[in-house]
C-alpha positions, 0 to 999 in steps of 0.5 A: 762153154765153161772151157771158153769162159775159162780162156776169157778170164785167163786173157782179162787176168792178163790185161790187168796183170799187164797193165799197171792210182796209187797214192793210197792204201785205203782203194785196196780195203776188200768189199763186203757188198760183194758177191759170187756164185760158184758153179761147177768148175774152178772159174767163178761167175762174176757178179755185180754189187748187191747196192751201187753208191756214187763212185764204186764202180763196176767191179768184179769179184772171183774167189781169187780176187777181184778188178775195180773199173772207176771212172772220173769227169771233171769240168772246168771253166775260169775267168782271169784278168792280168789288169788292175782293173779287170779289163781284158778279161779271157776265159777258159772251158777245159776238162781238168780230168777225164780218168778211168782206173783199174785196179786189181787185187789178186790172192787176198790182197798180196797183190795188185795191178793197177792202171789209169788213164787220162783222156784230157791230158796234152800232146808234147811237141818235139820241136819245143824239145818234148817228147813224143811220149804217151801223155795219156797213160798216167800210171802203171805198176804192179804191187805186193804186200806179203804182209801188213807190214812191208809193201813193194811195187815196180813200174809208173806210178805217182812218186812218194818223195813229192809234196804231201799233195800228190799223195792226195789223187787230183779228184780228193783236192780241197782246192781245183788245182795243187799249190804253185809249190807243188807244180814247181817241184814235183815230178809227180809220176815217174817209173821204178820201184818203190818201197813202203812200211807201216811200223807200230811204234808203240801206244798208237805211234805209226812209223811209214818210210817209204824208198824209191830208185827212179829213172828221174825222167817221168813218163818219158822213160818209158821211151828211154832213161835219159839221164843217171837214176834218182833215189827217194826217201821219205819218212812219215810219222803219226803220232795220233794213230791212224787217220778214219777211212783213208783221210790220209790220202785227202784234204778236206775232213769230210769224215769229221775225225773224231780225236786229233790226227797228225801226220809229219813227212820228212822227205829227200831226194837226189837225182844223179843225172837230171835232164829237165827242169824238176825232173818231168820231162826227161831228155829235156836237156843232155850235155857232153865233154869235148869228146861227145861222153855224156854229162849232166848235172846233180839235183837234190829236194827237200822237204817237210811236210804235215797234214793235221784233221780234227772234228772237221778242221784240216791244216796242211803245210809244205816247205820245199828247197832243190839246189846242182852240182854242175860237172866241170867240161861240160862242151856242149848238148844235144839237140832234142830233134836229131840227138846231133851234137852242137858244140858251145862257143869257144869264148864260153867260159866255164861260168857260163856254161855252169850259169846255162846250166842251171838256168835250166833247172828249178833251183830255190826253195817254196814254201805253202799253207793251206786250212779249211773246215767243213760244216755238216751241211757238207759246206767247206771252205778253205785258204792256201797261201803260197810263196816261192823264191828262184836262185839267182839263177834259175829256171824261170818258174818264179815270175809269179812269187805269191798266191792266195786263193779262197775256195768253196766246196758243196759236197754231194756224195762225198769227193764223187760228187761236187762242184768247187768255186775258187778265186785267186790272186797270183802276185808277180815278182816286185821287177815285173810289175807295171803300172797297168799290171802286179798280178793274175786273177782268177775264179774259177769253177769246177765240177766233179763226178766220180761212176 
């Protein structure tokens, strides 16, 4: 009997080891409420928690490590209108997120294996230029922590060199979705190798450097690395020590920091062969010279962001700018559907080719600022303003260039059970406004539960 159990445990461990959430180190802290019974032999009978709190998930423990499985559901209902008089209402019913996350820890948390799937993912069509790669799998990576200072991970996960909003799980946002700046410039998921450090500078000052080398193609890299590599760095500085209970990785100050806490970050990334607008759909655009040798534009991003919390109040902001460099002698592009090479017209000038390539990249800048306060009654209120400014020649990502959002959240059991009501207005560029339309007005309600 013990032999069968041992074989099952080995298979289970291998499955999680070859699978691979991500954003926050807080997930890897041990759980003192878990116990295990040790019978004869080397295998340890796994036992559930003594008590269950919503969001804890299902945890299994042995002497060498443990596995935690959590599930998240977010149901959304929304109404929007594009007309000034609020006529022509449209309604939306959506499963915003339906995730299952598995985290395995071995050898006193020195090794972690993480896997997350989102069952609400959308199908990607080849005919629209998007790969038929697996959009359900969001993260799959292995992480190694030799000590408290250094951490290395390899695989598919949310990137360090995007905005601070992407460091926060979708279930832990103070708003229903991330800002327009994040949507325009963040690739979020990518495949590669990464390093993060945690250094004490003296007193309560902390420095957290992050380095990454990734494909720059997001989840389509699981099929093929279509372009070059993306190199990124983030430097986070915390002048007042770390946030309480992982507060760096969610928005509202639900734990009400007793002392001011602040993190300021600087980000830079450089993709030496971009094949999509912002790195979310690698392989969408692949160019070549007259001999059909691949030539690709370079794409760089620079940003600054921060998060501040104190006594129920929080404030977060970010500013990003992107640039590109297009090589000379691009004479055509490879078709997405079959990989054949399509040569540009002989009359097409070098400047026209440069403009064509740049018109497929998200080039410009963006600014986001938001703040909120949570009352002792666990009602939280927040406001957000975002703006986008695209370059003269750029992909068409900023038709709506100003965003105003208000949100009210009732936390029933922290982020594990909450209801959010959001109202917003997305304003069109002046050149696109008409007598009857100047933007999009919307209201949406979301219910979140995590098991």
